[in-house]
N, C-alpha and C positions, 0 to 999 in steps of 0.2 A: 233239811227235809229229804227223805229218801226218794230216789228216782222211781217213778211207777213204771212197771213193765206193761207192755201192751198185751192184753188177753186176746188171743186169736181164736178162742172158742166162743161159740154162741150158745146161750142157754135157751131152752124152750120146754114147754110142758108136753108130756107124752101120755096119752090115755091108752091103756093097753089092758086087754082082758086078763083075768086072774090066771087062767091056764097057761097062756103064753108067757106071762111074767114069771110064773113058777118054773117053766122050762128054761127061760133065759137065766134065771138065778142059779139053777142047777148047773147049766152049761158054763156059766161064768165061774162058779166055784170049782168045777172040774178043771178049768184051765187057769186057775189062780188069777182071775181078773175080777174087777168090780163089775157090777151090772152095767154101769155107765161105760166102762171100758169095753165090755163085751158088745154092747149095742154099737158103739163107735167102730169097733173092729169089724163087725158084721156089715155095717153100712159101707165102710171103706172097701171091704172085699167085694161087695156087690157092685159098687160104683166102678171099681177097677175092672171086674169081669165084663161089665157091660160098656166099657169105653166111655164112661161119663166123667172121669176125673180130668181136670185140666192137665196139659202136658207136663208142666213143672212138678205138680203133685205126684204124677205117675213115676217120675224119675226118683223122687225122694223116698217112695214107699217100696221100691224094689228090693 
């Protein structure tokens, strides 16, 4: 039986208005990312900018 890897990502449902979603889809496409990847990137950048990331995560994302 193959060893299962631990998934460190958490799934959740996001409700977002159509105009915002369209803008994120366009932005993601422009940067060659998936919509999910773009949202994760934007959240990570915002958390970093506002000093909300735990210290070890800040070191890994520099």
